[in-house]
C-alpha positions in Angstrom: -0.1 -0.1 0.2 1.3 3.2 -1.4 1.3 6.4 1.5 1.6 9.4 1.5 0.9 12.7 3.5 -0.9 15.3 1.6 -3.7 18.3 2.2 -6.6 17.6 2.6 -9.4 20.8 1.2 -11.5 21.5 3.7 -13.1 25.1 4.7 -16.5 26.9 2.7 -16.4 28.3 -0.8 -14.0 30.6 -1.3 -12.6 30.3 2.3 -9.7 27.0 1.9 -8.7 25.6 4.9 -5.8 22.1 4.7 -6.0 19.0 6.8 -2.6 17.8 6.7 -3.4 14.1 6.1 -1.5 10.4 5.9 -3.5 8.8 3.2 -3.4 5.5 0.4 -2.4 6.8 -2.3 -5.0 5.1 -4.2 -8.0 7.3 -2.2 -9.9 10.8 -3.7 -8.9 14.1 -2.2 -11.0 14.8 0.5 -11.6 10.6 1.3 -10.7 8.3 3.8 -7.4 9.1 5.4 -5.6 7.4 8.0 -4.2 9.9 10.7 -4.3 14.1 10.6 -1.0 15.7 11.0 -1.8 19.2 11.1 -3.7 22.0 9.5 -2.4 24.8 7.0 -4.7 28.2 7.0 -3.5 30.1 3.7 -5.9 32.8 4.7 -4.4 34.9 7.9 -1.6 37.3 8.1 0.7 35.1 7.9 0.1 31.5 7.0 -1.1 29.5 9.9 0.7 25.4 9.6 0.4 23.9 12.8 2.3 20.4 12.0 2.6 17.4 14.8 6.2 16.9 13.7 6.9 13.9 15.3 4.1 11.6 14.0 5.1 13.9 10.4 8.7 12.1 11.3 7.7 8.8 12.1 5.5 8.3 9.2 7.7 9.8 6.9 10.1 6.8 8.2 7.9 4.5 7.6 8.3 5.6 3.7 5.4 8.2 3.3 6.3 9.9 0.3 4.8 14.0 0.7 3.5 15.3 -2.0 4.7 18.5 -4.0 2.6 21.1 -1.2 3.6 18.6 2.0 6.7 19.1 1.7 6.7 22.6 1.8 4.7 22.7 5.1 6.7 20.6 6.3 9.5 22.4 5.4 9.0 25.4 6.8 7.6 23.6 10.3 11.4 21.5 10.1 9.3 18.2 10.1 11.8 17.5 7.3 15.4 19.3 8.9 14.4 16.4 11.7 13.9 13.7 9.7 17.3 14.5 7.3 19.5 14.5 10.0 17.7 11.3 12.7 
């Protein structure tokens, strides 16, 4: 089973918010997921990024592949640096 770390869109029309989730690669964007790692709100100034780095690093060590957007957010939160050094 291929596992991805990706963003799941929530919020109202024209007011996006995102959850960072671990999901099977075959499931749809807003479909089933395994675990919530955090959330991202691009509408605040500055953008709000909350990520549980311990969970994210453990999933990365177990082989989960982040999408491009999720990888950028993990880089900002410091989880990718933790993953690369440990």
